[in-house]
BAKOLDO-989636 format. One record per atom (N, C-alpha, C): x, y, z; chain; atom name. Coordinates in steps of 0.1 Angstrom, whole numbers, plus 5000, padded with zeros to 4 digits. Layout:
<node u="X" v="Y" w="Z" chain="A" name="CA"/>
...
//
This chain:
<node u="6554" v="1048" w="4506" chain="A" name="N"/>
<node u="6551" v="1059" w="4496" chain="A" name="CA"/>
<node u="6561" v="1059" w="4485" chain="A" name="C"/>
<node u="6568" v="1047" w="4483" chain="A" name="N"/>
<node u="6577" v="1046" w="4472" chain="A" name="CA"/>
<node u="6570" v="1041" w="4459" chain="A" name="C"/>
<node u="6574" v="1046" w="4447" chain="A" name="N"/>
<node u="6568" v="1041" w="4435" chain="A" name="CA"/>
<node u="6574" v="1027" w="4433" chain="A" name="C"/>
<node u="6565" v="1018" w="4427" chain="A" name="N"/>
<node u="6569" v="1005" w="4424" chain="A" name="CA"/>
<node u="6562" v="1000" w="4412" chain="A" name="C"/>
<node u="6567" v="0989" w="4406" chain="A" name="N"/>
<node u="6562" v="0982" w="4394" chain="A" name="CA"/>
<node u="6561" v="0967" w="4398" chain="A" name="C"/>
<node u="6550" v="0961" w="4394" chain="A" name="N"/>
<node u="6549" v="0947" w="4395" chain="A" name="CA"/>
<node u="6551" v="0942" w="4380" chain="A" name="C"/>
<node u="6563" v="0937" w="4378" chain="A" name="N"/>
<node u="6567" v="0933" w="4365" chain="A" name="CA"/>
<node u="6566" v="0918" w="4363" chain="A" name="C"/>
<node u="6563" v="0914" w="4351" chain="A" name="N"/>
<node u="6563" v="0899" w="4347" chain="A" name="CA"/>
<node u="6576" v="0894" w="4346" chain="A" name="C"/>
<node u="6580" v="0884" w="4354" chain="A" name="N"/>
<node u="6594" v="0879" w="4353" chain="A" name="CA"/>
<node u="6598" v="0874" w="4340" chain="A" name="C"/>
<node u="6588" v="0869" w="4332" chain="A" name="N"/>
<node u="6591" v="0864" w="4318" chain="A" name="CA"/>
<node u="6596" v="0876" w="4309" chain="A" name="C"/>
<node u="6590" v="0888" w="4311" chain="A" name="N"/>
<node u="6594" v="0899" w="4303" chain="A" name="CA"/>
<node u="6608" v="0903" w="4306" chain="A" name="C"/>
<node u="6611" v="0903" w="4319" chain="A" name="N"/>
<node u="6625" v="0907" w="4323" chain="A" name="CA"/>
<node u="6635" v="0896" w="4317" chain="A" name="C"/>
<node u="6631" v="0884" w="4318" chain="A" name="N"/>
<node u="6640" v="0873" w="4313" chain="A" name="CA"/>
<node u="6642" v="0875" w="4298" chain="A" name="C"/>
<node u="6632" v="0878" w="4290" chain="A" name="N"/>
<node u="6633" v="0880" w="4276" chain="A" name="CA"/>
<node u="6641" v="0893" w="4273" chain="A" name="C"/>
<node u="6639" v="0903" w="4282" chain="A" name="N"/>
<node u="6647" v="0915" w="4280" chain="A" name="CA"/>
<node u="6662" v="0912" w="4282" chain="A" name="C"/>
<node u="6665" v="0904" w="4292" chain="A" name="N"/>
<node u="6679" v="0900" w="4294" chain="A" name="CA"/>
<node u="6685" v="0892" w="4282" chain="A" name="C"/>
<node u="6676" v="0884" w="4276" chain="A" name="N"/>
<node u="6680" v="0876" w="4264" chain="A" name="CA"/>
<node u="6683" v="0886" w="4252" chain="A" name="C"/>
<node u="6674" v="0896" w="4251" chain="A" name="N"/>
<node u="6675" v="0905" w="4240" chain="A" name="CA"/>
<node u="6688" v="0914" w="4241" chain="A" name="C"/>
<node u="6692" v="0916" w="4253" chain="A" name="N"/>
<node u="6704" v="0924" w="4254" chain="A" name="CA"/>
<node u="6717" v="0916" w="4256" chain="A" name="C"/>
<node u="6715" v="0903" w="4255" chain="A" name="N"/>
<node u="6726" v="0893" w="4256" chain="A" name="CA"/>
<node u="6732" v="0890" w="4269" chain="A" name="C"/>
<node u="6724" v="0893" w="4280" chain="A" name="N"/>
<node u="6729" v="0890" w="4293" chain="A" name="CA"/>
<node u="6724" v="0876" w="4298" chain="A" name="C"/>
<node u="6734" v="0868" w="4299" chain="A" name="N"/>
<node u="6730" v="0853" w="4303" chain="A" name="CA"/>
<node u="6735" v="0850" w="4317" chain="A" name="C"/>
<node u="6745" v="0857" w="4322" chain="A" name="N"/>
<node u="6750" v="0854" w="4335" chain="A" name="CA"/>
<node u="6739" v="0858" w="4345" chain="A" name="C"/>
<node u="6739" v="0851" w="4357" chain="A" name="N"/>
<node u="6729" v="0854" w="4368" chain="A" name="CA"/>
<node u="6736" v="0854" w="4381" chain="A" name="C"/>
<node u="6736" v="0866" w="4386" chain="A" name="N"/>
<node u="6740" v="0867" w="4401" chain="A" name="CA"/>
<node u="6730" v="0877" w="4406" chain="A" name="C"/>
<node u="6730" v="0879" w="4419" chain="A" name="N"/>
<node u="6720" v="0888" w="4425" chain="A" name="CA"/>
<node u="6724" v="0903" w="4421" chain="A" name="C"/>
<node u="6737" v="0906" w="4420" chain="A" name="N"/>
<node u="6741" v="0919" w="4416" chain="A" name="CA"/>
<node u="6737" v="0922" w="4401" chain="A" name="C"/>
<node u="6740" v="0912" w="4392" chain="A" name="N"/>
<node u="6736" v="0913" w="4378" chain="A" name="CA"/>
<node u="6721" v="0914" w="4377" chain="A" name="C"/>
<node u="6713" v="0906" w="4384" chain="A" name="N"/>
<node u="6699" v="0906" w="4383" chain="A" name="CA"/>
<node u="6694" v="0920" w="4387" chain="A" name="C"/>
<node u="6699" v="0926" w="4398" chain="A" name="N"/>
<node u="6695" v="0939" w="4403" chain="A" name="CA"/>
<node u="6698" v="0949" w="4392" chain="A" name="C"/>
<node u="6709" v="0949" w="4385" chain="A" name="N"/>
<node u="6713" v="0958" w="4375" chain="A" name="CA"/>
<node u="6704" v="0956" w="4363" chain="A" name="C"/>
<node u="6701" v="0944" w="4360" chain="A" name="N"/>
<node u="6692" v="0941" w="4348" chain="A" name="CA"/>
<node u="6678" v="0946" w="4351" chain="A" name="C"/>
<node u="6673" v="0945" w="4363" chain="A" name="N"/>
<node u="6659" v="0950" w="4366" chain="A" name="CA"/>
<node u="6659" v="0965" w="4365" chain="A" name="C"/>
<node u="6670" v="0971" w="4370" chain="A" name="N"/>
<node u="6671" v="0986" w="4369" chain="A" name="CA"/>
<node u="6671" v="0990" w="4354" chain="A" name="C"/>
<node u="6679" v="0983" w="4346" chain="A" name="N"/>
<node u="6680" v="0987" w="4332" chain="A" name="CA"/>
<node u="6667" v="0985" w="4325" chain="A" name="C"/>
<node u="6660" v="0974" w="4329" chain="A" name="N"/>
<node u="6647" v="0971" w="4323" chain="A" name="CA"/>
<node u="6637" v="0983" w="4326" chain="A" name="C"/>
<node u="6638" v="0987" w="4338" chain="A" name="N"/>
<node u="6629" v="0998" w="4342" chain="A" name="CA"/>
<node u="6632" v="1011" w="4334" chain="A" name="C"/>
<node u="6645" v="1014" w="4333" chain="A" name="N"/>
<node u="6649" v="1026" w="4325" chain="A" name="CA"/>
<node u="6646" v="1025" w="4311" chain="A" name="C"/>
<node u="6647" v="1013" w="4304" chain="A" name="N"/>
<node u="6645" v="1012" w="4290" chain="A" name="CA"/>
<node u="6631" v="1010" w="4287" chain="A" name="C"/>
<node u="6623" v="1002" w="4294" chain="A" name="N"/>
<node u="6610" v="0999" w="4290" chain="A" name="CA"/>
<node u="6600" v="1009" w="4296" chain="A" name="C"/>
<node u="6603" v="1015" w="4308" chain="A" name="N"/>
<node u="6594" v="1025" w="4315" chain="A" name="CA"/>
<node u="6580" v="1019" w="4317" chain="A" name="C"/>
<node u="6579" v="1008" w="4324" chain="A" name="N"/>
<node u="6566" v="1002" w="4326" chain="A" name="CA"/>
<node u="6558" v="1011" w="4336" chain="A" name="C"/>
<node u="6545" v="1010" w="4334" chain="A" name="N"/>
<node u="6537" v="1019" w="4342" chain="A" name="CA"/>
<node u="6538" v="1015" w="4357" chain="A" name="C"/>
<node u="6536" v="1025" w="4366" chain="A" name="N"/>
<node u="6537" v="1022" w="4380" chain="A" name="CA"/>
<node u="6525" v="1015" w="4385" chain="A" name="C"/>
<node u="6527" v="1006" w="4394" chain="A" name="N"/>
<node u="6517" v="0999" w="4400" chain="A" name="CA"/>
<node u="6512" v="1006" w="4413" chain="A" name="C"/>
<node u="6500" v="1003" w="4418" chain="A" name="N"/>
<node u="6495" v="1008" w="4430" chain="A" name="CA"/>
<node u="6490" v="0997" w="4439" chain="A" name="C"/>
<node u="6490" v="1001" w="4452" chain="A" name="N"/>
<node u="6485" v="0991" w="4462" chain="A" name="CA"/>
<node u="6470" v="0990" w="4461" chain="A" name="C"/>
<node u="6465" v="0979" w="4464" chain="A" name="N"/>
<node u="6451" v="0977" w="4465" chain="A" name="CA"/>
<node u="6445" v="0985" w="4476" chain="A" name="C"/>
<node u="6433" v="0992" w="4474" chain="A" name="N"/>
<node u="6427" v="0998" w="4486" chain="A" name="CA"/>
<node u="6425" v="0988" w="4497" chain="A" name="C"/>
<node u="6425" v="0994" w="4509" chain="A" name="N"/>
<node u="6424" v="0985" w="4521" chain="A" name="CA"/>
<node u="6411" v="0976" w="4521" chain="A" name="C"/>
<node u="6400" v="0981" w="4516" chain="A" name="N"/>
<node u="6388" v="0973" w="4516" chain="A" name="CA"/>
<node u="6390" v="0961" w="4506" chain="A" name="C"/>
<node u="6397" v="0964" w="4494" chain="A" name="N"/>
<node u="6399" v="0953" w="4484" chain="A" name="CA"/>
<node u="6409" v="0943" w="4489" chain="A" name="C"/>
<node u="6419" v="0948" w="4497" chain="A" name="N"/>
<node u="6429" v="0939" w="4503" chain="A" name="CA"/>
<node u="6422" v="0930" w="4513" chain="A" name="C"/>
<node u="6413" v="0936" w="4521" chain="A" name="N"/>
<node u="6406" v="0928" w="4531" chain="A" name="CA"/>
<node u="6398" v="0918" w="4525" chain="A" name="C"/>
<node u="6391" v="0922" w="4513" chain="A" name="N"/>
<node u="6383" v="0912" w="4507" chain="A" name="CA"/>
<node u="6391" v="0900" w="4501" chain="A" name="C"/>
<node u="6403" v="0903" w="4495" chain="A" name="N"/>
<node u="6412" v="0894" w="4489" chain="A" name="CA"/>
<node u="6416" v="0885" w="4501" chain="A" name="C"/>
<node u="6420" v="0890" w="4512" chain="A" name="N"/>
<node u="6425" v="0882" w="4523" chain="A" name="CA"/>
<node u="6414" v="0872" w="4528" chain="A" name="C"/>
<node u="6402" v="0877" w="4529" chain="A" name="N"/>
<node u="6391" v="0869" w="4534" chain="A" name="CA"/>
<node u="6388" v="0857" w="4524" chain="A" name="C"/>
<node u="6388" v="0861" w="4511" chain="A" name="N"/>
<node u="6386" v="0850" w="4501" chain="A" name="CA"/>
<node u="6397" v="0840" w="4501" chain="A" name="C"/>
<node u="6410" v="0845" w="4502" chain="A" name="N"/>
<node u="6421" v="0836" w="4503" chain="A" name="CA"/>
<node u="6421" v="0827" w="4515" chain="A" name="C"/>
<node u="6417" v="0832" w="4526" chain="A" name="N"/>
<node u="6416" v="0824" w="4539" chain="A" name="CA"/>
<node u="6405" v="0814" w="4538" chain="A" name="C"/>
<node u="6393" v="0818" w="4532" chain="A" name="N"/>
<node u="6383" v="0808" w="4530" chain="A" name="CA"/>
<node u="6387" v="0797" w="4521" chain="A" name="C"/>
<node u="6395" v="0800" w="4511" chain="A" name="N"/>
<node u="6400" v="0789" w="4502" chain="A" name="CA"/>
<node u="6410" v="0780" w="4509" chain="A" name="C"/>
<node u="6418" v="0786" w="4518" chain="A" name="N"/>
<node u="6427" v="0777" w="4526" chain="A" name="CA"/>
<node u="6419" v="0768" w="4535" chain="A" name="C"/>
<node u="6409" v="0773" w="4542" chain="A" name="N"/>
<node u="6401" v="0765" w="4551" chain="A" name="CA"/>
<node u="6394" v="0753" w="4543" chain="A" name="C"/>
<node u="6389" v="0757" w="4531" chain="A" name="N"/>
<node u="6382" v="0746" w="4522" chain="A" name="CA"/>
<node u="6392" v="0735" w="4519" chain="A" name="C"/>
<node u="6405" v="0739" w="4516" chain="A" name="N"/>
<node u="6414" v="0729" w="4513" chain="A" name="CA"/>
<node u="6417" v="0720" w="4525" chain="A" name="C"/>
<node u="6418" v="0726" w="4536" chain="A" name="N"/>
<node u="6421" v="0718" w="4549" chain="A" name="CA"/>
<node u="6409" v="0709" w="4552" chain="A" name="C"/>
<node u="6397" v="0715" w="4550" chain="A" name="N"/>
<node u="6385" v="0707" w="4552" chain="A" name="CA"/>
<node u="6384" v="0695" w="4543" chain="A" name="C"/>
<node u="6387" v="0697" w="4530" chain="A" name="N"/>
<node u="6387" v="0686" w="4521" chain="A" name="CA"/>
<node u="6397" v="0675" w="4525" chain="A" name="C"/>
<node u="6409" v="0679" w="4530" chain="A" name="N"/>
<node u="6419" v="0670" w="4534" chain="A" name="CA"/>
<node u="6414" v="0662" w="4546" chain="A" name="C"/>
<node u="6408" v="0668" w="4555" chain="A" name="N"/>
<node u="6402" v="0661" w="4566" chain="A" name="CA"/>
<node u="6391" v="0651" w="4562" chain="A" name="C"/>
<node u="6382" v="0656" w="4552" chain="A" name="N"/>
<node u="6372" v="0647" w="4548" chain="A" name="CA"/>
<node u="6378" v="0635" w="4541" chain="A" name="C"/>
<node u="6389" v="0636" w="4534" chain="A" name="N"/>
<node u="6395" v="0625" w="4527" chain="A" name="CA"/>
<node u="6401" v="0615" w="4537" chain="A" name="C"/>
<node u="6407" v="0621" w="4548" chain="A" name="N"/>
<node u="6412" v="0612" w="4559" chain="A" name="CA"/>
<node u="6401" v="0604" w="4565" chain="A" name="C"/>
<node u="6389" v="0611" w="4567" chain="A" name="N"/>
<node u="6378" v="0605" w="4573" chain="A" name="CA"/>
<node u="6374" v="0592" w="4566" chain="A" name="C"/>
<node u="6376" v="0591" w="4553" chain="A" name="N"/>
<node u="6372" v="0580" w="4545" chain="A" name="CA"/>
<node u="6382" v="0568" w="4547" chain="A" name="C"/>
<node u="6394" v="0571" w="4550" chain="A" name="N"/>
<node u="6404" v="0560" w="4551" chain="A" name="CA"/>
<node u="6408" v="0556" w="4566" chain="A" name="C"/>
<node u="6403" v="0564" w="4575" chain="A" name="N"/>
<node u="6406" v="0561" w="4589" chain="A" name="CA"/>
<node u="6398" v="0550" w="4595" chain="A" name="C"/>
<node u="6403" v="0542" w="4605" chain="A" name="N"/>
<node u="6395" v="0532" w="4611" chain="A" name="CA"/>
<node u="6384" v="0539" w="4619" chain="A" name="C"/>
<node u="6373" v="0532" w="4621" chain="A" name="N"/>
<node u="6361" v="0538" w="4627" chain="A" name="CA"/>
<node u="6364" v="0544" w="4641" chain="A" name="C"/>
<node u="6373" v="0538" w="4649" chain="A" name="N"/>
<node u="6376" v="0543" w="4662" chain="A" name="CA"/>
<node u="6383" v="0556" w="4662" chain="A" name="C"/>
<node u="6389" v="0561" w="4650" chain="A" name="N"/>
<node u="6395" v="0573" w="4649" chain="A" name="CA"/>
<node u="6386" v="0585" w="4643" chain="A" name="C"/>
<node u="6375" v="0581" w="4638" chain="A" name="N"/>
<node u="6365" v="0590" w="4632" chain="A" name="CA"/>
<node u="6362" v="0601" w="4641" chain="A" name="C"/>
<node u="6361" v="0598" w="4655" chain="A" name="N"/>
<node u="6357" v="0608" w="4664" chain="A" name="CA"/>
<node u="6368" v="0619" w="4666" chain="A" name="C"/>
<node u="6380" v="0617" w="4661" chain="A" name="N"/>
<node u="6390" v="0627" w="4662" chain="A" name="CA"/>
<node u="6390" v="0637" w="4650" chain="A" name="C"/>
<node u="6383" v="0634" w="4640" chain="A" name="N"/>
<node u="6382" v="0642" w="4629" chain="A" name="CA"/>
<node u="6369" v="0651" w="4629" chain="A" name="C"/>
<node u="6358" v="0645" w="4634" chain="A" name="N"/>
<node u="6345" v="0652" w="4633" chain="A" name="CA"/>
<node u="6345" v="0666" w="4640" chain="A" name="C"/>
<node u="6351" v="0668" w="4652" chain="A" name="N"/>
<node u="6352" v="0681" w="4658" chain="A" name="CA"/>
<node u="6361" v="0691" w="4649" chain="A" name="C"/>
<node u="6370" v="0686" w="4642" chain="A" name="N"/>
<node u="6379" v="0694" w="4634" chain="A" name="CA"/>
<node u="6370" v="0699" w="4622" chain="A" name="C"/>
<node u="6362" v="0690" w="4616" chain="A" name="N"/>
<node u="6354" v="0693" w="4605" chain="A" name="CA"/>
<node u="6343" v="0704" w="4609" chain="A" name="C"/>
<node u="6338" v="0702" w="4621" chain="A" name="N"/>
<node u="6328" v="0712" w="4627" chain="A" name="CA"/>
<node u="6335" v="0726" w="4628" chain="A" name="C"/>
<node u="6347" v="0726" w="4633" chain="A" name="N"/>
<node u="6354" v="0739" w="4635" chain="A" name="CA"/>
<node u="6357" v="0745" w="4621" chain="A" name="C"/>
<node u="6361" v="0737" w="4611" chain="A" name="N"/>
<node u="6363" v="0742" w="4598" chain="A" name="CA"/>
<node u="6350" v="0749" w="4593" chain="A" name="C"/>
<node u="6339" v="0741" w="4594" chain="A" name="N"/>
<node u="6326" v="0746" w="4589" chain="A" name="CA"/>
<node u="6322" v="0759" w="4596" chain="A" name="C"/>
<node u="6325" v="0760" w="4609" chain="A" name="N"/>
<node u="6321" v="0772" w="4616" chain="A" name="CA"/>
<node u="6330" v="0784" w="4611" chain="A" name="C"/>
<node u="6343" v="0782" w="4610" chain="A" name="N"/>
<node u="6352" v="0792" w="4605" chain="A" name="CA"/>
<node u="6348" v="0797" w="4591" chain="A" name="C"/>
<node u="6345" v="0787" w="4582" chain="A" name="N"/>
<node u="6341" v="0791" w="4568" chain="A" name="CA"/>
<node u="6329" v="0800" w="4569" chain="A" name="C"/>
<node u="6319" v="0796" w="4577" chain="A" name="N"/>
<node u="6307" v="0803" w="4578" chain="A" name="CA"/>
<node u="6310" v="0818" w="4583" chain="A" name="C"/>
<node u="6319" v="0819" w="4593" chain="A" name="N"/>
<node u="6322" v="0832" w="4598" chain="A" name="CA"/>
<node u="6329" v="0841" w="4587" chain="A" name="C"/>
<node u="6338" v="0835" w="4580" chain="A" name="N"/>
<node u="6345" v="0843" w="4569" chain="A" name="CA"/>
<node u="6335" v="0846" w="4558" chain="A" name="C"/>
<node u="6326" v="0837" w="4554" chain="A" name="N"/>
<node u="6316" v="0840" w="4545" chain="A" name="CA"/>
<node u="6307" v="0852" w="4550" chain="A" name="C"/>
<node u="6303" v="0852" w="4562" chain="A" name="N"/>
<node u="6295" v="0863" w="4567" chain="A" name="CA"/>
<node u="6303" v="0877" w="4567" chain="A" name="C"/>
<node u="6316" v="0876" w="4570" chain="A" name="N"/>
<node u="6324" v="0888" w="4569" chain="A" name="CA"/>
<node u="6325" v="0893" w="4555" chain="A" name="C"/>
<node u="6326" v="0884" w="4545" chain="A" name="N"/>
<node u="6327" v="0888" w="4531" chain="A" name="CA"/>
<node u="6314" v="0895" w="4527" chain="A" name="C"/>
<node u="6303" v="0889" w="4531" chain="A" name="N"/>
<node u="6290" v="0895" w="4528" chain="A" name="CA"/>
<node u="6288" v="0909" w="4534" chain="A" name="C"/>
<node u="6292" v="0910" w="4547" chain="A" name="N"/>
<node u="6291" v="0923" w="4553" chain="A" name="CA"/>
<node u="6301" v="0933" w="4546" chain="A" name="C"/>
<node u="6312" v="0929" w="4542" chain="A" name="N"/>
<node u="6322" v="0938" w="4536" chain="A" name="CA"/>
<node u="6316" v="0943" w="4523" chain="A" name="C"/>
<node u="6309" v="0933" w="4515" chain="A" name="N"/>
<node u="6303" v="0937" w="4502" chain="A" name="CA"/>
<node u="6292" v="0947" w="4504" chain="A" name="C"/>
<node u="6284" v="0944" w="4515" chain="A" name="N"/>
<node u="6272" v="0953" w="4517" chain="A" name="CA"/>
<node u="6276" v="0966" w="4522" chain="A" name="C"/>
<node u="6288" v="0967" w="4529" chain="A" name="N"/>
<node u="6292" v="0980" w="4534" chain="A" name="CA"/>
<node u="6298" v="0990" w="4524" chain="A" name="C"/>
<node u="6302" v="0985" w="4512" chain="A" name="N"/>
<node u="6308" v="0993" w="4501" chain="A" name="CA"/>
<node u="6298" v="0994" w="4489" chain="A" name="C"/>
<node u="6293" v="1005" w="4486" chain="A" name="N"/>
<node u="6283" v="1007" w="4475" chain="A" name="CA"/>
<node u="6288" v="1002" w="4462" chain="A" name="C"/>
<node u="6301" v="1004" w="4460" chain="A" name="N"/>
<node u="6307" v="0999" w="4446" chain="A" name="CA"/>
<node u="6307" v="0984" w="4446" chain="A" name="C"/>
<node u="6311" v="0978" w="4457" chain="A" name="N"/>
<node u="6311" v="0963" w="4457" chain="A" name="CA"/>
<node u="6297" v="0958" w="4456" chain="A" name="C"/>
<node u="6288" v="0964" w="4463" chain="A" name="N"/>
<node u="6274" v="0960" w="4464" chain="A" name="CA"/>
<node u="6267" v="0960" w="4450" chain="A" name="C"/>
<node u="6271" v="0970" w="4442" chain="A" name="N"/>
<node u="6266" v="0972" w="4428" chain="A" name="CA"/>
<node u="6272" v="0961" w="4419" chain="A" name="C"/>
<node u="6285" v="0958" w="4421" chain="A" name="N"/>
<node u="6292" v="0948" w="4413" chain="A" name="CA"/>
<node u="6286" v="0934" w="4417" chain="A" name="C"/>
<node u="6283" v="0932" w="4429" chain="A" name="N"/>
<node u="6278" v="0920" w="4435" chain="A" name="CA"/>
<node u="6264" v="0917" w="4429" chain="A" name="C"/>
<node u="6256" v="0927" w="4428" chain="A" name="N"/>
<node u="6242" v="0926" w="4422" chain="A" name="CA"/>
<node u="6244" v="0922" w="4408" chain="A" name="C"/>
<node u="6252" v="0928" w="4400" chain="A" name="N"/>
<node u="6254" v="0925" w="4386" chain="A" name="CA"/>
<node u="6259" v="0911" w="4384" chain="A" name="C"/>
<node u="6269" v="0907" w="4392" chain="A" name="N"/>
<node u="6275" v="0894" w="4391" chain="A" name="CA"/>
<node u="6265" v="0883" w="4394" chain="A" name="C"/>
<node u="6258" v="0885" w="4405" chain="A" name="N"/>
<node u="6249" v="0874" w="4409" chain="A" name="CA"/>
<node u="6236" v="0873" w="4400" chain="A" name="C"/>
<node u="6234" v="0883" w="4391" chain="A" name="N"/>
<node u="6224" v="0882" w="4382" chain="A" name="CA"/>
<node u="6226" v="0872" w="4371" chain="A" name="C"/>
<node u="6239" v="0868" w="4370" chain="A" name="N"/>
<node u="6243" v="0858" w="4360" chain="A" name="CA"/>
<node u="6241" v="0844" w="4367" chain="A" name="C"/>
<node u="6236" v="0835" w="4358" chain="A" name="N"/>
<node u="6233" v="0822" w="4363" chain="A" name="CA"/>
<node u="6246" v="0814" w="4367" chain="A" name="C"/>
<node u="6246" v="0808" w="4379" chain="A" name="N"/>
<node u="6257" v="0801" w="4384" chain="A" name="CA"/>
<node u="6267" v="0809" w="4393" chain="A" name="C"/>
<node u="6264" v="0822" w="4394" chain="A" name="N"/>
<node u="6273" v="0830" w="4402" chain="A" name="CA"/>
<node u="6266" v="0833" w="4415" chain="A" name="C"/>
<node u="6271" v="0828" w="4426" chain="A" name="N"/>
<node u="6266" v="0830" w="4440" chain="A" name="CA"/>
<node u="6274" v="0841" w="4447" chain="A" name="C"/>
<node u="6271" v="0842" w="4460" chain="A" name="N"/>
<node u="6278" v="0852" w="4468" chain="A" name="CA"/>
<node u="6293" v="0851" w="4469" chain="A" name="C"/>
<node u="6298" v="0838" w="4471" chain="A" name="N"/>
<node u="6312" v="0837" w="4472" chain="A" name="CA"/>
<node u="6319" v="0838" w="4459" chain="A" name="C"/>
<node u="6314" v="0832" w="4448" chain="A" name="N"/>
<node u="6320" v="0834" w="4435" chain="A" name="CA"/>
<node u="6321" v="0849" w="4431" chain="A" name="C"/>
<node u="6310" v="0856" w="4434" chain="A" name="N"/>
<node u="6309" v="0871" w="4432" chain="A" name="CA"/>
<node u="6321" v="0878" w="4440" chain="A" name="C"/>
<node u="6322" v="0874" w="4452" chain="A" name="N"/>
<node u="6332" v="0880" w="4461" chain="A" name="CA"/>
<node u="6346" v="0877" w="4455" chain="A" name="C"/>
<node u="6348" v="0865" w="4451" chain="A" name="N"/>
<node u="6362" v="0861" w="4444" chain="A" name="CA"/>
<node u="6364" v="0870" w="4432" chain="A" name="C"/>
<node u="6354" v="0872" w="4424" chain="A" name="N"/>
<node u="6356" v="0879" w="4412" chain="A" name="CA"/>
<node u="6358" v="0894" w="4416" chain="A" name="C"/>
<node u="6351" v="0899" w="4425" chain="A" name="N"/>
<node u="6353" v="0914" w="4429" chain="A" name="CA"/>
<node u="6367" v="0915" w="4434" chain="A" name="C"/>
<node u="6372" v="0906" w="4443" chain="A" name="N"/>
<node u="6385" v="0908" w="4449" chain="A" name="CA"/>
<node u="6397" v="0906" w="4440" chain="A" name="C"/>
<node u="6395" v="0896" w="4431" chain="A" name="N"/>
<node u="6406" v="0892" w="4423" chain="A" name="CA"/>
<node u="6406" v="0899" w="4409" chain="A" name="C"/>
<node u="6395" v="0904" w="4405" chain="A" name="N"/>
<node u="6394" v="0910" w="4391" chain="A" name="CA"/>
<node u="6387" v="0923" w="4392" chain="A" name="C"/>
<node u="6392" v="0933" w="4400" chain="A" name="N"/>
<node u="6385" v="0946" w="4402" chain="A" name="CA"/>
<node u="6383" v="0954" w="4390" chain="A" name="C"/>
<node u="6390" v="0951" w="4380" chain="A" name="N"/>
<node u="6388" v="0959" w="4367" chain="A" name="CA"/>
<node u="6375" v="0956" w="4359" chain="A" name="C"/>
<node u="6369" v="0944" w="4363" chain="A" name="N"/>
<node u="6356" v="0941" w="4357" chain="A" name="CA"/>
<node u="6345" v="0950" w="4360" chain="A" name="C"/>
//
């Protein structure tokens, strides 16, 4: 329940340059950030609602699984034939996990009227599917 700000590090670095502070230690950095907050008074940030955080987590996990799946597919192309059997079960597991996460994403969207409405609008655009819509909803809630 503490107030907090998510500040752009570049802004703080430029602020340091503007006030002539070039030295860098943890103690000086802490003082600089405190001074930045007092002088600039940036607006307070808020935590994402639980449902939005859950959506972001699911989308991030799906992306991680896709990266690992791609890595295994690339290995499949360069491995000798006798080792292919070691990768196929892993690819199947990745495929199953990705499907489970996609289903969870869809259920999460359907359970929230706000997300469901945004999802309908987004998918009405050509080229936007369920997962692209979920990524947009979770990463760009202001849209």
